[in-house]
C-alpha positions as CSV (number, residue, x, y, z in Angstrom):
1,X,-10.2,-38.0,37.8
2,X,-8.5,-36.8,41.0
3,X,-5.8,-34.2,40.4
4,X,-2.3,-35.5,40.8
5,X,-0.6,-34.2,44.0
6,X,3.2,-33.9,44.5
7,X,4.9,-33.9,47.7
8,X,7.1,-30.9,48.6
9,X,10.2,-33.1,48.1
10,X,9.0,-34.3,44.7
11,X,8.4,-30.7,43.7
12,X,11.9,-29.7,44.7
13,X,13.3,-32.5,42.7
14,X,11.3,-31.6,39.6
15,X,12.4,-27.8,40.0
16,X,15.9,-29.0,40.3
17,X,15.7,-31.1,37.1
18,X,14.1,-28.1,35.3
19,X,16.9,-25.8,36.3
20,X,19.6,-28.3,35.5
21,X,18.0,-28.9,32.1
22,X,17.9,-25.0,31.4
23,X,21.5,-24.8,32.5
24,X,22.6,-27.6,30.3
25,X,21.1,-25.8,27.2
26,X,22.8,-22.5,27.9
27,X,24.6,-20.9,24.9
28,X,28.3,-21.6,24.7
29,X,30.7,-19.1,23.3
30,X,32.2,-19.7,19.8
31,X,31.4,-21.6,16.7
32,X,32.9,-25.0,17.7
33,X,36.0,-24.7,15.3
34,X,38.6,-27.1,16.2
35,X,42.0,-26.8,14.2
36,X,43.2,-29.9,15.9
37,X,40.3,-32.0,14.8
38,X,40.7,-30.6,11.3
39,X,44.3,-31.9,11.1
40,X,46.1,-28.7,12.0
41,X,48.6,-29.4,14.8
42,X,51.2,-26.7,14.3
43,X,51.4,-22.9,14.4
44,X,53.7,-21.1,11.9
45,X,54.9,-17.6,12.6
46,X,57.8,-15.2,11.8
47,X,59.7,-13.0,14.3
48,X,61.4,-9.7,13.7
49,X,61.0,-9.3,10.0
50,X,58.7,-10.4,7.1
51,X,62.0,-11.8,5.5
52,X,62.4,-14.2,8.4
53,X,61.7,-17.8,8.1
54,X,58.6,-19.3,9.5
55,X,59.0,-21.0,12.9
56,X,57.1,-24.2,13.3
57,X,55.6,-24.9,16.8
58,X,53.6,-27.9,18.0
59,X,50.5,-26.3,19.5
60,X,49.4,-27.1,23.0
61,X,45.6,-27.2,22.6
62,X,45.0,-27.7,26.4
63,X,46.3,-23.9,26.8
64,X,43.4,-21.5,26.8
65,X,44.2,-17.9,27.0
66,X,40.5,-17.1,27.5
67,X,37.9,-15.2,25.7
68,X,39.3,-11.8,25.6
69,X,43.2,-12.1,25.1
70,X,44.1,-9.7,27.8
71,X,47.8,-9.5,27.4
72,X,48.2,-7.4,30.6
73,X,47.4,-10.6,32.5
74,X,50.5,-12.9,32.8
75,X,48.4,-16.0,32.9
76,X,46.9,-15.0,29.6
77,X,50.5,-14.5,28.1
78,X,51.7,-17.8,29.4
79,X,48.8,-19.7,28.1
80,X,48.9,-18.0,24.7
81,X,52.6,-18.7,24.1
82,X,52.0,-22.4,25.2
83,X,49.3,-22.5,22.6
84,X,51.0,-20.6,19.8
85,X,54.6,-20.6,20.5
86,X,57.3,-18.5,22.3
87,X,57.5,-14.8,21.7
88,X,54.0,-14.8,20.0
89,X,53.3,-12.0,22.4
90,X,55.4,-9.0,23.4
91,X,57.0,-6.1,21.4
92,X,58.8,-8.0,18.7
93,X,57.3,-8.1,15.2
94,X,55.4,-11.2,14.6
95,X,53.3,-12.6,11.8
96,X,51.3,-15.8,11.6
97,X,51.2,-17.8,8.4
98,X,47.5,-17.0,7.9
99,X,45.6,-13.6,7.4
100,X,47.3,-10.9,9.5
101,X,45.4,-8.8,12.0
102,X,44.5,-6.1,9.4
103,X,42.1,-8.5,7.9
104,X,41.3,-10.5,11.0
105,X,37.8,-9.5,10.5
106,X,37.7,-11.7,7.2
107,X,38.6,-14.8,9.4
108,X,35.8,-13.7,11.9
109,X,33.3,-13.4,9.1
110,X,34.5,-16.7,7.6
111,X,33.8,-18.7,10.8
112,X,30.5,-17.0,11.0
113,X,29.7,-18.2,7.5
114,X,30.9,-21.7,8.2
115,X,28.8,-21.9,11.3
116,X,25.7,-21.1,9.3
117,X,26.5,-23.2,6.2
118,X,29.1,-25.9,7.2
119,X,28.9,-26.3,10.9
120,X,29.6,-30.0,10.7
121,X,32.8,-29.4,9.0
122,X,34.2,-27.1,11.7
123,X,35.7,-30.0,13.5
124,X,34.4,-29.3,17.1
125,X,31.2,-29.5,19.0
126,X,28.8,-26.9,17.7
127,X,25.9,-27.7,19.9
128,X,24.3,-24.6,21.5
129,X,27.1,-22.3,20.3
130,X,26.5,-18.6,20.0
131,X,27.8,-18.3,16.4
132,X,30.2,-15.6,17.4
133,X,33.7,-16.8,17.1
134,X,36.0,-16.6,20.1
135,X,39.4,-14.8,19.9
136,X,41.0,-18.1,20.2
137,X,39.1,-19.7,17.3
138,X,40.1,-16.7,15.1
139,X,43.7,-16.8,16.1
140,X,43.9,-20.7,15.6
141,X,42.9,-20.1,12.0
142,X,45.6,-17.4,11.6
143,X,48.2,-19.4,13.3
144,X,47.6,-22.7,11.5
145,X,47.0,-21.3,8.1
146,X,43.7,-23.2,7.7
147,X,43.3,-21.7,4.3
148,X,39.9,-23.4,3.5
149,X,38.2,-21.4,6.1
150,X,38.7,-18.1,4.4
151,X,38.9,-19.2,0.8
152,X,35.7,-21.2,0.9
153,X,33.9,-18.3,2.5
154,X,35.3,-15.8,-0.1
155,X,34.4,-17.9,-3.0
156,X,30.9,-18.5,-1.7
157,X,29.9,-15.2,-0.1
158,X,32.0,-12.3,-1.5
159,X,31.7,-10.7,-5.0
160,X,34.6,-11.2,-7.2
161,X,36.0,-14.6,-5.9
162,X,33.9,-16.9,-8.0
163,X,33.0,-16.8,-11.7
164,X,29.4,-17.1,-10.6
165,X,29.5,-13.7,-8.8
166,X,32.0,-11.5,-10.6
167,X,32.6,-7.9,-9.6
168,X,30.6,-5.5,-11.6
169,X,32.7,-2.6,-12.9
170,X,32.4,0.2,-15.5
171,X,36.0,1.0,-16.6
172,X,36.9,2.8,-19.8
173,X,40.5,1.7,-19.5
174,X,39.6,-2.1,-19.8
175,X,38.0,-4.0,-22.6
176,X,34.4,-4.9,-22.0
177,X,33.2,-8.3,-21.0
178,X,34.2,-11.0,-18.5
179,X,37.8,-11.4,-17.2
180,X,39.7,-12.5,-14.3
181,X,43.1,-11.5,-12.7
182,X,45.0,-12.7,-9.6
183,X,44.3,-10.8,-6.4
184,X,47.9,-10.4,-5.2
185,X,46.9,-10.1,-1.4
186,X,44.9,-13.2,-1.2
187,X,46.4,-15.1,-4.2
188,X,43.1,-15.9,-5.5
189,X,41.4,-15.4,-8.9
190,X,39.4,-12.2,-9.0
191,X,36.6,-12.2,-11.5
192,X,35.0,-9.1,-12.9
193,X,32.6,-8.0,-15.6
194,X,33.2,-4.8,-17.3
195,X,30.0,-3.2,-18.6
196,X,31.7,0.0,-20.1
197,X,30.8,0.5,-23.7
198,X,32.8,2.9,-25.8
199,X,31.0,5.5,-28.0
200,X,32.1,7.5,-31.0
201,X,33.1,11.1,-30.0
202,X,30.3,12.9,-31.7
203,X,26.5,13.5,-31.2
204,X,24.3,11.6,-31.2
205,X,26.4,9.0,-29.3
206,X,26.7,5.8,-31.1
207,X,28.3,2.6,-29.5
208,X,31.6,1.5,-31.1
209,X,30.9,-1.9,-32.7
210,X,32.4,-4.6,-30.5
211,X,32.8,-2.2,-27.4
C-alpha cells in the first residue's frame, strides 16, 4: 500500500483544525454556577446597619465585573453595582442576605463540592470548567441567598451537620450519648456524640453506672 501524501494546503488545514480543537477544549474558569438558571433573580442586601431592612434588587446578569473584583477599576464598580445593586461597593456598611465575607470560604468550598458531586444541578454549563469558583459565582450565592448551596454541602461534607456524622466530643459538663443543638450562626441542627464517662472519685476508678 502506498503511503498517503497530503498537499501542503491540506496539511495547513489539518493543523488549523487541530489547533481549533485544542482551543475549544481549553479549561474555562468557574464551576458553572448560574443563580438565574436556579431561579434566583434578586439580590438582597442591607446598608448602613444590620438593623436595616433588606433591599431587593433585580439583578442584571449581563453585567460582569470580571474574575478578580478589582474595585479600584471604575468599570468593575459599575458592573458590580449593575449586577448586585446600588451602593453594594464603596465605604458604606453592607451585608448580603447569604453568608457574609467572614465565611465566604464556606461558599467557595460548597461550590467546589457541588461541582464534584452535583454539577448537573449548578444551573449553568459545567463543560471544561476548572472547578475553582469565580468571585462572581461566590458573590452570586451570597447576594441571592441560595441556601441549598451551603446547607447541602455542610450536611454532606462537614462533621456535625448530619446525624450520620456527628461531632465527637469528650465533655464532662454534658451527659454522655447522642444529642443535637441548634447552631445559632447557621441556624442548622448541630449533632454531637459525647463519649465522656464519669468515674467514682476513688482508686481504682470505676465508671458510674449509666454515665
